gemmi code that builds the backbone of each chain (N, CA, C; Angstrom):
import gemmi

chains = {
    "A": [
        ("MET", (23.871, -81.831, -22.083), (24.849, -81.980, -20.993), (25.681, -83.245, -21.198)),
        ("GLU", (26.959, -83.149, -20.912), (27.852, -84.288, -21.162), (27.593, -85.436, -20.184)),
        ("LYS", (27.678, -86.660, -20.728), (27.473, -87.835, -19.876), (28.674, -87.997, -18.936)),
        ("PRO", (28.452, -88.415, -17.677), (29.584, -88.648, -16.772), (30.506, -89.745, -17.315)),
        ("ILE", (31.785, -89.631, -17.017), (32.758, -90.613, -17.505), (32.460, -91.971, -16.888)),
        ("GLY", (32.586, -92.995, -17.722), (32.399, -94.349, -17.219), (30.963, -94.820, -17.303)),
        ("VAL", (30.024, -93.903, -17.610), (28.627, -94.321, -17.750), (28.417, -94.761, -19.190)),
        ("ARG", (27.969, -96.005, -19.360), (27.845, -96.575, -20.704), (26.422, -96.359, -21.214)),
        ("THR", (26.278, -95.395, -22.110), (24.962, -95.158, -22.694), (25.129, -94.973, -24.191)),
        ("GLY", (24.119, -95.303, -24.950), (24.155, -95.026, -26.377), (24.825, -96.106, -27.202)),
        ("GLY", (25.327, -97.172, -26.587), (25.861, -98.319, -27.314), (27.175, -98.054, -28.022)),
        ("PHE", (27.470, -98.935, -28.983), (28.762, -98.978, -29.659), (29.099, -97.664, -30.378)),
        ("ASN", (28.136, -97.127, -31.139), (28.410, -95.915, -31.920), (28.784, -94.738, -31.030)),
        ("PHE", (28.064, -94.610, -29.920), (28.344, -93.526, -28.976), (29.780, -93.657, -28.452)),
        ("LEU", (30.154, -94.899, -28.099), (31.487, -95.129, -27.534), (32.580, -94.833, -28.545)),
        ("VAL", (32.351, -95.272, -29.789), (33.362, -95.035, -30.825), (33.510, -93.537, -31.068)),
        ("ARG", (32.361, -92.825, -31.140), (32.416, -91.369, -31.339), (33.191, -90.703, -30.214)),
        ("ARG", (32.934, -91.158, -28.980), (33.579, -90.541, -27.826), (35.082, -90.824, -27.817)),
        ("TRP", (35.429, -92.025, -28.291), (36.839, -92.418, -28.327), (37.600, -91.688, -29.413)),
        ("VAL", (36.978, -91.616, -30.603), (37.721, -91.111, -31.763), (37.574, -89.599, -31.891)),
        ("PHE", (36.421, -89.058, -31.506), (36.191, -87.613, -31.620), (35.833, -87.025, -30.251)),
        ("PRO", (36.828, -86.849, -29.387), (36.501, -86.310, -28.056), (36.423, -84.774, -28.047)),
        ("PHE", (36.311, -84.155, -29.250), (36.344, -82.694, -29.338), (35.082, -82.089, -28.733)),
        ("LYS", (35.175, -80.816, -28.376), (34.073, -80.067, -27.767), (33.584, -80.765, -26.501)),
        ("ARG", (34.513, -81.392, -25.799), (34.152, -82.044, -24.541), (35.050, -81.533, -23.416)),
        ("THR", (34.748, -81.957, -22.210), (35.494, -81.418, -21.064), (36.868, -82.073, -20.937)),
        ("SER", (37.698, -81.501, -20.057), (39.033, -82.072, -19.820), (38.900, -83.485, -19.258)),
        ("GLY", (37.790, -83.771, -18.564), (37.568, -85.116, -18.017), (37.495, -86.158, -19.116)),
        ("THR", (36.788, -85.823, -20.216), (36.682, -86.766, -21.341), (38.027, -86.904, -22.039)),
        ("TRP", (38.721, -85.773, -22.181), (40.058, -85.823, -22.791), (40.997, -86.710, -21.969)),
        ("ALA", (40.936, -86.560, -20.637), (41.791, -87.368, -19.760), (41.484, -88.850, -19.962)),
        ("PHE", (40.194, -89.176, -20.047), (39.751, -90.555, -20.231), (40.237, -91.111, -21.576)),
        ("VAL", (40.003, -90.339, -22.647), (40.364, -90.808, -23.996), (41.880, -90.950, -24.132)),
        ("LEU", (42.628, -89.958, -23.644), (44.093, -90.037, -23.734), (44.630, -91.215, -22.916)),
        ("ASN", (44.003, -91.459, -21.768), (44.435, -92.587, -20.934), (44.229, -93.913, -21.667)),
        ("ARG", (43.069, -94.016, -22.331), (42.771, -95.259, -23.065), (43.708, -95.449, -24.262)),
        ("TRP", (43.869, -94.397, -25.065), (44.727, -94.516, -26.250), (46.175, -94.811, -25.849)),
        ("SER", (46.678, -94.097, -24.830), (48.071, -94.342, -24.409), (48.210, -95.760, -23.880)),
        ("GLY", (47.184, -96.243, -23.161), (47.215, -97.612, -22.628), (47.254, -98.651, -23.730)),
        ("VAL", (46.415, -98.463, -24.752), (46.371, -99.428, -25.866), (47.715, -99.427, -26.605)),
        ("LEU", (48.257, -98.225, -26.865), (49.543, -98.142, -27.582), (50.667, -98.786, -26.765)),
        ("LEU", (50.649, -98.569, -25.438), (51.690, -99.165, -24.582), (51.537, -100.683, -24.519)),
        ("ALA", (50.292, -101.180, -24.551), (50.073, -102.643, -24.557), (50.637, -103.250, -25.844)),
        ("ILE", (50.441, -102.543, -26.970), (51.006, -103.024, -28.249), (52.536, -103.005, -28.156)),
        ("TYR", (53.069, -101.924, -27.562), (54.532, -101.793, -27.458), (55.142, -102.906, -26.603)),
        ("LEU", (54.381, -103.403, -25.613), (54.880, -104.510, -24.781), (55.313, -105.677, -25.677)),
        ("TYR", (54.463, -105.991, -26.678), (54.776, -107.125, -27.559), (55.927, -106.788, -28.519)),
        ("VAL", (55.996, -105.522, -28.945), (57.124, -105.096, -29.796), (58.426, -105.239, -29.002)),
        ("HIS", (58.396, -104.807, -27.743), (59.584, -104.848, -26.879), (60.032, -106.296, -26.653)),
        ("LEU", (59.064, -107.182, -26.416), (59.415, -108.602, -26.231), (60.024, -109.166, -27.516)),
        ("GLY", (59.497, -108.718, -28.662), (60.040, -109.155, -29.959), (61.487, -108.713, -30.119)),
        ("ILE", (61.759, -107.467, -29.747), (63.136, -106.938, -29.863), (64.071, -107.702, -28.920)),
        ("LEU", (63.595, -107.961, -27.688), (64.438, -108.669, -26.715), (64.682, -110.126, -27.111)),
        ("THR", (63.771, -110.672, -27.924), (63.967, -112.042, -28.420), (65.274, -112.129, -29.206)),
        ("SER", (65.564, -111.049, -29.951), (66.800, -111.071, -30.748), (68.037, -110.989, -29.849)),
        ("VAL", (67.927, -110.394, -28.663), (69.085, -110.384, -27.740), (69.407, -111.822, -27.322)),
        ("ALA", (68.347, -112.609, -27.071), (68.543, -113.991, -26.613), (68.986, -114.920, -27.741)),
        ("PHE", (68.436, -114.710, -28.952), (68.666, -115.706, -30.022), (69.545, -115.221, -31.167)),
        ("ASN", (69.583, -113.887, -31.377), (70.361, -113.372, -32.511), (70.941, -111.991, -32.170)),
        ("PRO", (71.992, -111.985, -31.322), (72.548, -110.695, -30.872), (73.007, -109.797, -32.012)),
        ("ASP", (73.496, -110.396, -33.119), (73.952, -109.570, -34.247), (72.792, -108.776, -34.852)),
        ("ALA", (71.640, -109.449, -34.980), (70.457, -108.775, -35.525), (70.043, -107.631, -34.600)),
        ("TYR", (70.156, -107.862, -33.288), (69.799, -106.806, -32.314), (70.743, -105.613, -32.472)),
        ("ASN", (72.044, -105.910, -32.593), (73.013, -104.817, -32.726), (72.807, -104.039, -34.028)),
        ("GLN", (72.354, -104.757, -35.086), (72.041, -104.061, -36.353), (70.819, -103.165, -36.164)),
        ("PHE", (69.844, -103.686, -35.412), (68.629, -102.916, -35.148), (68.955, -101.613, -34.393)),
        ("LEU", (69.996, -101.681, -33.535), (70.388, -100.491, -32.757), (70.751, -99.312, -33.654)),
        ("GLY", (71.236, -99.631, -34.866), (71.558, -98.573, -35.828), (70.323, -97.734, -36.131)),
        ("ILE", (69.169, -98.422, -36.271), (67.896, -97.717, -36.534), (67.436, -97.007, -35.255)),
        ("ALA", (67.566, -97.734, -34.126), (67.076, -97.179, -32.850), (67.852, -95.932, -32.447)),
        ("ARG", (69.127, -95.856, -32.872), (69.940, -94.694, -32.490), (69.841, -93.552, -33.500)),
        ("SER", (69.075, -93.767, -34.587), (68.874, -92.690, -35.567), (67.941, -91.642, -34.959)),
        ("PRO", (67.919, -90.416, -35.510), (67.021, -89.385, -34.957), (65.565, -89.854, -34.880)),
        ("LEU", (65.133, -90.617, -35.894), (63.749, -91.113, -35.903), (63.519, -92.118, -34.763)),
        ("GLY", (64.523, -92.983, -34.548), (64.439, -93.975, -33.468), (64.406, -93.299, -32.102)),
        ("LEU", (65.240, -92.254, -31.948), (65.276, -91.525, -30.674), (63.970, -90.756, -30.448)),
        ("ALA", (63.398, -90.229, -31.550), (62.111, -89.528, -31.437), (61.020, -90.515, -30.992)),
        ("PHE", (61.118, -91.748, -31.488), (60.165, -92.795, -31.068), (60.285, -93.017, -29.551)),
        ("ASP", (61.535, -93.051, -29.048), (61.762, -93.227, -27.601), (61.152, -92.080, -26.800)),
        ("VAL", (61.287, -90.863, -27.331), (60.714, -89.696, -26.648), (59.185, -89.831, -26.611)),
        ("GLY", (58.605, -90.260, -27.728), (57.152, -90.483, -27.789), (56.714, -91.536, -26.788)),
        ("LEU", (57.535, -92.566, -26.651), (57.240, -93.646, -25.701), (57.253, -93.106, -24.265)),
        ("ILE", (58.238, -92.271, -23.963), (58.311, -91.680, -22.613), (57.101, -90.774, -22.361)),
        ("LEU", (56.676, -90.048, -23.399), (55.479, -89.203, -23.293), (54.259, -90.052, -22.913)),
        ("LEU", (54.087, -91.176, -23.618), (52.948, -92.070, -23.342), (53.039, -92.652, -21.931)),
        ("LEU", (54.245, -93.123, -21.566), (54.446, -93.726, -20.238), (54.143, -92.725, -19.129)),
        ("LEU", (54.659, -91.507, -19.296), (54.460, -90.493, -18.253), (52.994, -90.105, -18.127)),
        ("TYR", (52.347, -89.852, -19.287), (50.943, -89.444, -19.210), (50.097, -90.552, -18.587)),
        ("HIS", (50.276, -91.774, -19.098), (49.465, -92.902, -18.618), (49.712, -93.158, -17.128)),
        ("GLY", (50.985, -93.113, -16.729), (51.336, -93.366, -15.331), (50.830, -92.276, -14.396)),
        ("LEU", (51.099, -91.013, -14.759), (50.687, -89.901, -13.892), (49.166, -89.775, -13.841)),
        ("ASN", (48.502, -89.998, -14.992), (47.044, -89.921, -14.993), (46.437, -91.061, -14.165)),
        ("GLY", (47.086, -92.217, -14.199), (46.629, -93.338, -13.368), (46.744, -92.998, -11.889)),
        ("LEU", (47.883, -92.394, -11.505), (48.059, -91.972, -10.100), (47.017, -90.916, -9.724)),
        ("ARG", (46.731, -90.020, -10.682), (45.709, -88.980, -10.446), (44.338, -89.617, -10.174)),
        ("ILE", (43.984, -90.623, -10.971), (42.676, -91.281, -10.810), (42.594, -91.951, -9.429)),
        ("ILE", (43.686, -92.621, -9.040), (43.706, -93.306, -7.740), (43.569, -92.262, -6.613)),
        ("TYR", (44.341, -91.178, -6.724), (44.286, -90.127, -5.700), (42.883, -89.514, -5.627)),
        ("ALA", (42.339, -89.152, -6.793), (41.023, -88.498, -6.817), (39.942, -89.414, -6.249)),
        ("THR", (40.052, -90.713, -6.538), (39.047, -91.668, -6.066), (39.175, -91.883, -4.557)),
        ("LEU", (40.400, -92.171, -4.108), (40.594, -92.507, -2.696), (40.461, -91.286, -1.778)),
        ("ALA", (40.893, -90.119, -2.269), (40.828, -88.916, -1.425), (39.515, -88.156, -1.618)),
        ("GLY", (38.660, -88.655, -2.513), (37.380, -87.987, -2.756), (37.535, -86.609, -3.374)),
        ("LYS", (38.531, -86.463, -4.262), (38.804, -85.144, -4.868), (38.431, -85.134, -6.357)),
        ("ILE", (37.376, -85.837, -6.724), (37.012, -85.949, -8.141), (36.570, -84.588, -8.713)),
        ("GLU", (35.983, -83.718, -7.866), (35.506, -82.413, -8.376), (36.667, -81.560, -8.905)),
        ("GLN", (37.876, -81.827, -8.378), (39.031, -81.013, -8.800), (39.758, -81.623, -9.996)),
        ("HIS", (39.038, -82.471, -10.767), (39.715, -83.230, -11.833), (40.327, -82.339, -12.909)),
        ("ARG", (39.724, -81.141, -13.136), (40.236, -80.274, -14.210), (41.657, -79.792, -13.884)),
        ("VAL", (41.840, -79.316, -12.664), (43.161, -78.822, -12.237), (44.165, -79.970, -12.251)),
        ("GLN", (43.714, -81.129, -11.727), (44.604, -82.301, -11.670), (45.040, -82.721, -13.080)),
        ("PHE", (44.100, -82.703, -14.033), (44.410, -83.105, -15.412), (45.475, -82.191, -16.012)),
        ("TRP", (45.292, -80.868, -15.843), (46.259, -79.939, -16.436), (47.622, -80.032, -15.748)),
        ("LEU", (47.612, -80.387, -14.445), (48.867, -80.600, -13.719), (49.589, -81.824, -14.309)),
        ("VAL", (48.829, -82.884, -14.562), (49.399, -84.102, -15.167), (49.989, -83.774, -16.537)),
        ("VAL", (49.244, -83.010, -17.349), (49.723, -82.642, -18.694), (51.008, -81.817, -18.581)),
        ("ALA", (51.036, -80.861, -17.650), (52.216, -79.992, -17.500), (53.444, -80.803, -17.080)),
        ("ILE", (53.274, -81.674, -16.071), (54.425, -82.481, -15.602), (54.898, -83.407, -16.722)),
        ("THR", (53.924, -84.020, -17.426), (54.265, -84.937, -18.531), (55.119, -84.217, -19.576)),
        ("LEU", (54.677, -83.032, -19.988), (55.391, -82.311, -21.042), (56.780, -81.860, -20.579)),
        ("LEU", (56.866, -81.383, -19.339), (58.159, -80.911, -18.823), (59.169, -82.060, -18.708)),
        ("VAL", (58.729, -83.182, -18.114), (59.660, -84.312, -17.926), (60.024, -84.930, -19.284)),
        ("THR", (59.045, -84.959, -20.221), (59.342, -85.496, -21.560), (60.385, -84.617, -22.260)),
        ("LEU", (60.214, -83.319, -22.117), (61.169, -82.385, -22.737), (62.574, -82.605, -22.171)),
        ("TYR", (62.659, -82.737, -20.847), (63.953, -82.973, -20.191), (64.556, -84.303, -20.664)),
        ("SER", (63.689, -85.341, -20.743), (64.157, -86.656, -21.208), (64.645, -86.576, -22.652)),
        ("ALA", (63.943, -85.790, -23.477), (64.322, -85.653, -24.893), (65.717, -85.047, -25.009)),
        ("VAL", (65.977, -84.040, -24.177), (67.302, -83.398, -24.193), (68.373, -84.429, -23.830)),
        ("LEU", (68.099, -85.229, -22.769), (69.065, -86.254, -22.337), (69.256, -87.306, -23.436)),
        ("ILE", (68.148, -87.829, -23.982), (68.207, -88.913, -24.978), (69.015, -88.477, -26.210)),
        ("PHE", (68.754, -87.262, -26.705), (69.466, -86.810, -27.916), (70.922, -86.441, -27.612)),
        ("SER", (71.215, -86.127, -26.325), (72.608, -85.791, -26.000), (73.469, -87.048, -25.852)),
        ("TYR", (72.829, -88.215, -25.570), (73.602, -89.449, -25.358), (74.139, -90.014, -26.672)),
        ("GLU", (73.327, -89.921, -27.748), (73.686, -90.627, -28.997), (74.428, -89.717, -29.967)),
    ],
    "B": [
        ("MET", (17.936, -109.805, -10.619), (18.791, -110.721, -9.846), (19.818, -109.920, -9.053)),
        ("PRO", (19.447, -109.454, -7.899), (20.346, -108.578, -7.131), (21.651, -109.246, -6.736)),
        ("GLN", (21.575, -110.586, -6.440), (22.787, -111.291, -5.989), (23.845, -111.315, -7.091)),
        ("LEU", (23.367, -111.603, -8.330), (24.270, -111.658, -9.488), (24.887, -110.273, -9.723)),
        ("GLU", (24.066, -109.244, -9.592), (24.536, -107.876, -9.784), (25.638, -107.545, -8.774)),
        ("THR", (25.437, -108.019, -7.531), (26.426, -107.766, -6.483), (27.744, -108.462, -6.809)),
        ("LYS", (27.635, -109.712, -7.281), (28.846, -110.461, -7.647), (29.584, -109.753, -8.784)),
        ("LYS", (28.792, -109.267, -9.770), (29.369, -108.582, -10.919), (30.087, -107.308, -10.460)),
        ("GLN", (29.431, -106.586, -9.556), (30.042, -105.349, -9.037), (31.310, -105.667, -8.247)),
        ("ALA", (31.264, -106.775, -7.488), (32.438, -107.176, -6.705), (33.608, -107.501, -7.634)),
        ("ARG", (33.301, -108.189, -8.766), (34.353, -108.531, -9.741), (34.952, -107.262, -10.345)),
        ("GLN", (34.045, -106.299, -10.652), (34.525, -105.040, -11.256), (35.395, -104.266, -10.267)),
        ("SER", (34.983, -104.270, -8.980), (35.776, -103.573, -7.953), (37.144, -104.223, -7.796)),
        ("LEU", (37.132, -105.548, -7.820), (38.377, -106.305, -7.687), (39.317, -105.993, -8.853)),
        ("ALA", (38.747, -105.917, -10.067), (39.543, -105.596, -11.261), (40.121, -104.184, -11.131)),
        ("TRP", (39.301, -103.252, -10.620), (39.766, -101.860, -10.454), (40.922, -101.807, -9.449)),
        ("ILE", (40.762, -102.527, -8.338), (41.822, -102.537, -7.312), (43.102, -103.166, -7.889)),
        ("GLY", (42.918, -104.283, -8.624), (44.062, -104.946, -9.260), (44.784, -104.019, -10.219)),
        ("GLN", (43.999, -103.258, -10.998), (44.572, -102.328, -11.972), (45.314, -101.195, -11.253)),
        ("ALA", (44.729, -100.714, -10.158), (45.337, -99.604, -9.414), (46.634, -100.045, -8.727)),
        ("VAL", (46.589, -101.195, -8.040), (47.775, -101.669, -7.308), (48.911, -101.980, -8.294)),
        ("SER", (48.575, -102.710, -9.380), (49.620, -103.042, -10.363), (50.130, -101.769, -11.041)),
        ("GLY", (49.238, -100.778, -11.215), (49.642, -99.508, -11.838), (50.663, -98.756, -11.009)),
        ("VAL", (50.418, -98.686, -9.699), (51.361, -97.979, -8.801), (52.716, -98.709, -8.804)),
        ("LEU", (52.637, -100.046, -8.686), (53.855, -100.864, -8.691), (54.628, -100.662, -10.004)),
        ("LEU", (53.859, -100.651, -11.085), (54.452, -100.505, -12.416), (55.116, -99.142, -12.601)),
        ("PHE", (54.488, -98.109, -12.044), (55.039, -96.752, -12.158), (56.463, -96.727, -11.588)),
        ("VAL", (56.627, -97.367, -10.426), (57.947, -97.409, -9.769), (58.914, -98.270, -10.608)),
        ("ILE", (58.430, -99.453, -11.043), (59.309, -100.373, -11.787), (59.749, -99.753, -13.117)),
        ("VAL", (58.813, -99.078, -13.818), (59.161, -98.476, -15.118), (60.228, -97.391, -14.927)),
        ("LEU", (60.068, -96.583, -13.871), (61.070, -95.542, -13.613), (62.444, -96.171, -13.365)),
        ("LEU", (62.462, -97.243, -12.545), (63.739, -97.932, -12.263), (64.309, -98.550, -13.540)),
        ("HIS", (63.423, -99.182, -14.348), (63.843, -99.823, -15.600), (64.454, -98.785, -16.547)),
        ("LEU", (63.752, -97.660, -16.714), (64.258, -96.616, -17.617), (65.576, -96.048, -17.103)),
        ("TYR", (65.649, -95.850, -15.773), (66.869, -95.276, -15.208), (68.059, -96.224, -15.411)),
        ("PHE", (67.905, -97.483, -14.983), (69.035, -98.427, -15.043), (69.394, -98.825, -16.475)),
        ("GLN", (68.351, -99.094, -17.315), (68.620, -99.617, -18.662), (69.027, -98.535, -19.659)),
        ("HIS", (68.562, -97.286, -19.445), (68.793, -96.277, -20.477), (69.505, -95.024, -19.972)),
        ("PHE", (68.972, -94.422, -18.888), (69.530, -93.129, -18.476), (70.867, -93.280, -17.749)),
        ("ALA", (70.969, -94.246, -16.803), (72.244, -94.451, -16.107), (73.310, -94.932, -17.089)),
        ("ALA", (72.869, -95.716, -18.082), (73.792, -96.246, -19.098), (74.112, -95.186, -20.155)),
        ("GLN", (73.420, -94.046, -20.103), (73.600, -92.937, -21.046), (73.457, -93.390, -22.502)),
        ("GLY", (72.318, -94.014, -22.787), (72.027, -94.409, -24.171), (71.546, -95.840, -24.256)),
        ("LEU", (71.308, -96.282, -25.488), (70.801, -97.637, -25.692), (71.929, -98.656, -25.570)),
        ("LEU", (71.665, -99.742, -24.847), (72.679, -100.782, -24.634), (72.744, -101.711, -25.831)),
        ("ASP", (73.977, -102.173, -26.189), (74.054, -103.202, -27.233), (73.818, -104.572, -26.576)),
        ("ALA", (73.782, -105.630, -27.417), (73.394, -106.957, -26.914), (74.293, -107.417, -25.762)),
        ("GLY", (75.592, -107.216, -25.906), (76.536, -107.637, -24.862), (76.300, -106.886, -23.558)),
        ("GLU", (75.997, -105.600, -23.692), (75.758, -104.773, -22.491), (74.446, -105.175, -21.804)),
        ("VAL", (73.438, -105.540, -22.616), (72.162, -105.998, -22.032), (72.410, -107.263, -21.221)),
        ("VAL", (73.170, -108.200, -21.803), (73.478, -109.467, -21.128), (74.237, -109.191, -19.820)),
        ("ALA", (75.235, -108.305, -19.887), (76.021, -107.978, -18.679), (75.127, -107.342, -17.615)),
        ("HIS", (74.197, -106.525, -18.081), (73.291, -105.822, -17.185), (72.405, -106.811, -16.420)),
        ("VAL", (71.863, -107.785, -17.157), (70.927, -108.756, -16.554), (71.678, -109.769, -15.680)),
        ("SER", (73.001, -109.776, -15.749), (73.757, -110.705, -14.895), (73.639, -110.301, -13.421)),
        ("SER", (73.303, -109.046, -13.160), (73.076, -108.616, -11.774), (71.772, -109.239, -11.259)),
        ("PRO", (71.827, -109.920, -10.093), (70.601, -110.570, -9.584), (69.475, -109.570, -9.322)),
        ("ILE", (69.829, -108.350, -8.904), (68.790, -107.343, -8.606), (68.093, -106.904, -9.898)),
        ("ILE", (68.902, -106.637, -10.943), (68.319, -106.219, -12.229), (67.482, -107.367, -12.801)),
        ("PHE", (67.984, -108.591, -12.697), (67.252, -109.760, -13.203), (65.889, -109.870, -12.499)),
        ("ALA", (65.895, -109.754, -11.160), (64.641, -109.842, -10.395), (63.693, -108.711, -10.787)),
        ("LEU", (64.256, -107.528, -10.994), (63.449, -106.363, -11.387), (62.785, -106.605, -12.748)),
        ("GLU", (63.565, -107.163, -13.699), (63.032, -107.398, -15.049), (61.948, -108.482, -15.045)),
        ("VAL", (62.148, -109.523, -14.220), (61.142, -110.602, -14.127), (59.848, -110.041, -13.528)),
        ("LEU", (59.992, -109.263, -12.457), (58.823, -108.636, -11.822), (58.134, -107.700, -12.818)),
        ("PHE", (58.946, -106.969, -13.574), (58.434, -106.010, -14.566), (57.553, -106.712, -15.599)),
        ("VAL", (58.059, -107.788, -16.169), (57.309, -108.448, -17.250), (55.990, -109.049, -16.725)),
        ("ILE", (56.006, -109.542, -15.490), (54.782, -110.129, -14.914), (53.749, -109.023, -14.631)),
        ("VAL", (54.194, -107.969, -13.966), (53.261, -106.894, -13.574), (52.749, -106.147, -14.803)),
        ("VAL", (53.637, -105.878, -15.778), (53.210, -105.114, -16.960), (52.207, -105.922, -17.795)),
        ("THR", (52.418, -107.230, -17.879), (51.479, -108.066, -18.639), (50.109, -108.077, -17.956)),
        ("TYR", (50.117, -108.257, -16.644), (48.858, -108.263, -15.884), (48.117, -106.942, -16.092)),
        ("HIS", (48.836, -105.819, -15.915), (48.226, -104.496, -16.017), (47.719, -104.229, -17.444)),
        ("ALA", (48.526, -104.575, -18.438), (48.165, -104.298, -19.838), (46.924, -105.083, -20.253)),
        ("LEU", (46.892, -106.358, -19.921), (45.761, -107.174, -20.389), (44.491, -106.888, -19.592)),
        ("LEU", (44.645, -106.505, -18.322), (43.466, -106.077, -17.547), (42.915, -104.778, -18.147)),
        ("GLY", (43.810, -103.918, -18.618), (43.397, -102.666, -19.266), (42.686, -102.933, -20.587)),
        ("ILE", (43.246, -103.850, -21.391), (42.619, -104.207, -22.683), (41.227, -104.793, -22.422)),
        ("ARG", (41.127, -105.599, -21.371), (39.838, -106.195, -20.997), (38.822, -105.088, -20.669)),
        ("ALA", (39.258, -104.088, -19.914), (38.357, -102.985, -19.549), (37.903, -102.224, -20.796)),
        ("VAL", (38.842, -102.021, -21.730), (38.507, -101.306, -22.969), (37.470, -102.104, -23.765)),
        ("LEU", (37.711, -103.400, -23.910), (36.786, -104.239, -24.690), (35.429, -104.380, -23.990)),
        ("PHE", (35.443, -104.412, -22.676), (34.185, -104.533, -21.918), (33.302, -103.292, -22.099)),
        ("ASP", (33.913, -102.182, -22.522), (33.145, -100.953, -22.758), (32.299, -101.042, -24.026)),
        ("LEU", (32.534, -102.074, -24.847), (31.869, -102.147, -26.151), (30.539, -102.905, -26.112)),
        ("SER", (29.826, -102.770, -25.032), (28.479, -103.370, -24.903), (28.452, -104.851, -25.289)),
        ("LEU", (29.331, -105.646, -24.704), (29.407, -107.072, -25.049), (28.441, -107.880, -24.174)),
        ("SER", (28.043, -109.057, -24.694), (27.155, -109.928, -23.911), (27.959, -110.570, -22.774)),
        ("GLU", (27.257, -111.105, -21.799), (27.910, -111.721, -20.642), (28.793, -112.910, -21.074)),
        ("ALA", (28.275, -113.703, -22.053), (29.036, -114.878, -22.524), (30.321, -114.433, -23.222)),
        ("THR", (30.219, -113.377, -24.046), (31.410, -112.874, -24.756), (32.430, -112.348, -23.747)),
        ("ARG", (31.934, -111.666, -22.718), (32.836, -111.144, -21.676), (33.585, -112.284, -20.982)),
        ("ARG", (32.849, -113.361, -20.695), (33.478, -114.513, -20.025), (34.564, -115.128, -20.902)),
        ("ASN", (34.216, -115.341, -22.202), (35.193, -115.926, -23.137), (36.420, -115.035, -23.295)),
        ("LEU", (36.150, -113.733, -23.333), (37.241, -112.762, -23.478), (38.177, -112.819, -22.263)),
        ("SER", (37.580, -112.924, -21.083), (38.386, -112.991, -19.858), (39.277, -114.232, -19.869)),
        ("VAL", (38.699, -115.365, -20.307), (39.478, -116.611, -20.371), (40.612, -116.463, -21.398)),
        ("GLY", (40.266, -115.920, -22.578), (41.262, -115.755, -23.645), (42.404, -114.846, -23.217)),
        ("LEU", (42.047, -113.734, -22.571), (43.089, -112.785, -22.143), (43.938, -113.358, -21.011)),
        ("THR", (43.324, -114.198, -20.163), (44.104, -114.844, -19.092), (45.154, -115.780, -19.703)),
        ("ILE", (44.710, -116.566, -20.709), (45.654, -117.494, -21.379), (46.775, -116.688, -22.052)),
        ("LEU", (46.380, -115.610, -22.752), (47.375, -114.758, -23.428), (48.349, -114.150, -22.406)),
        ("GLY", (47.811, -113.740, -21.270), (48.642, -113.133, -20.221), (49.654, -114.113, -19.655)),
        ("VAL", (49.191, -115.326, -19.370), (50.101, -116.344, -18.812), (51.195, -116.670, -19.840)),
        ("ALA", (50.779, -116.776, -21.118), (51.757, -117.086, -22.184), (52.761, -115.941, -22.337)),
        ("THR", (52.278, -114.711, -22.311), (53.162, -113.544, -22.495), (54.151, -113.416, -21.336)),
        ("ALA", (53.609, -113.466, -20.101), (54.492, -113.333, -18.929), (55.482, -114.501, -18.885)),
        ("GLY", (54.993, -115.706, -19.213), (55.864, -116.893, -19.220), (56.994, -116.728, -20.223)),
        ("TYR", (56.635, -116.252, -21.427), (57.651, -116.047, -22.472), (58.668, -114.984, -22.030)),
        ("GLY", (58.173, -113.908, -21.412), (59.060, -112.843, -20.942), (60.040, -113.339, -19.889)),
        ("VAL", (59.530, -114.162, -18.964), (60.391, -114.700, -17.902), (61.441, -115.642, -18.511)),
        ("ILE", (61.007, -116.482, -19.469), (61.957, -117.404, -20.132), (63.051, -116.606, -20.858)),
        ("LEU", (62.631, -115.518, -21.528), (63.614, -114.663, -22.228), (64.642, -114.104, -21.242)),
        ("ALA", (64.140, -113.610, -20.094), (65.047, -113.044, -19.077), (66.018, -114.116, -18.585)),
        ("ILE", (65.506, -115.333, -18.382), (66.370, -116.431, -17.907), (67.431, -116.763, -18.970)),
        ("LEU", (66.992, -116.846, -20.250), (67.934, -117.176, -21.327), (69.043, -116.120, -21.439)),
        ("ILE", (68.637, -114.843, -21.315), (69.633, -113.763, -21.398), (70.596, -113.838, -20.208)),
        ("ARG", (70.046, -114.140, -19.029), (70.903, -114.252, -17.836), (71.860, -115.438, -17.955)),
        ("LEU", (71.369, -116.537, -18.541), (72.231, -117.725, -18.720), (73.419, -117.409, -19.619)),
        ("GLN", (73.193, -116.529, -20.615), (74.306, -116.118, -21.498), (75.394, -115.427, -20.681)),
        ("ALA", (74.938, -114.623, -19.705), (75.905, -113.887, -18.876), (76.686, -114.835, -17.975)),
        ("LEU", (75.999, -115.875, -17.499), (76.660, -116.801, -16.562), (77.533, -117.821, -17.279)),
        ("ALA", (77.320, -117.983, -18.604), (78.062, -119.018, -19.359), (79.539, -118.641, -19.482)),
    ],
}
model = gemmi.Model(1)
for chain_id, residues in chains.items():
    chain = gemmi.Chain(chain_id)
    for i, (resn, *xyz) in enumerate(residues, 1):
        res = gemmi.Residue()
        res.name, res.seqid = resn, gemmi.SeqId(i, " ")
        for name, pos in zip(("N", "CA", "C"), xyz):
            atom = gemmi.Atom()
            atom.name, atom.element = name, gemmi.Element(name[0])
            atom.pos, atom.b_iso = gemmi.Position(*pos), 0.0
            res.add_atom(atom)
        chain.add_residue(res)
    model.add_chain(chain)
structure = gemmi.Structure()
structure.add_model(model)
structure.setup_entities()
């Protein structure tokens, strides 16, 4: 039987396995793992974003040159990926708060798939807008 | 030591509440940031446009609030992730101190950047 989310058992190896190989597990574990990975990636991006903004303050020409890369299809795809991470992490966070405060944790499976559906739909819409601007 | 356990649980609850409150706030701020900086502008802004954008006091205040809240939320999240790795109490304490210093430095740097960019607009 699967261990409840948030219960720390089995030490480091168990945690790494659960983080890296969440396969054959419930949607609850997937929600947890995706939330963690998206959070870590967004935390890394915070520092990348501050680095990019540093060039606006100190070297605007370098920033404008960088925009050439950012406006390329690959750069725009990166932006779409970023919106995907932001939406999933944000909506899943709201789901956790709602489920905890409203006592609706048993319905986590439906809530998770709702979060995934909204994330994918809004990301798709954002992708259409982003690629139409450049 | 039941008293220590209670204090530890209280700290964890406080961290959870902090993460939840900053998360909700951040959700709203990120949507506003994306809308004003990218979608309303219909694309990525060049350096001059970013400077002009931050010249608005409302956008400037939003960006300053954004960098403070996002840093708090991100580093509290990293702390939670690292705390899951069966660390000793002493390591957890050192980690909390280290992440607090990193957070203050990051948010401070972000606020200084916003001020410098705004000063360019006012010059």
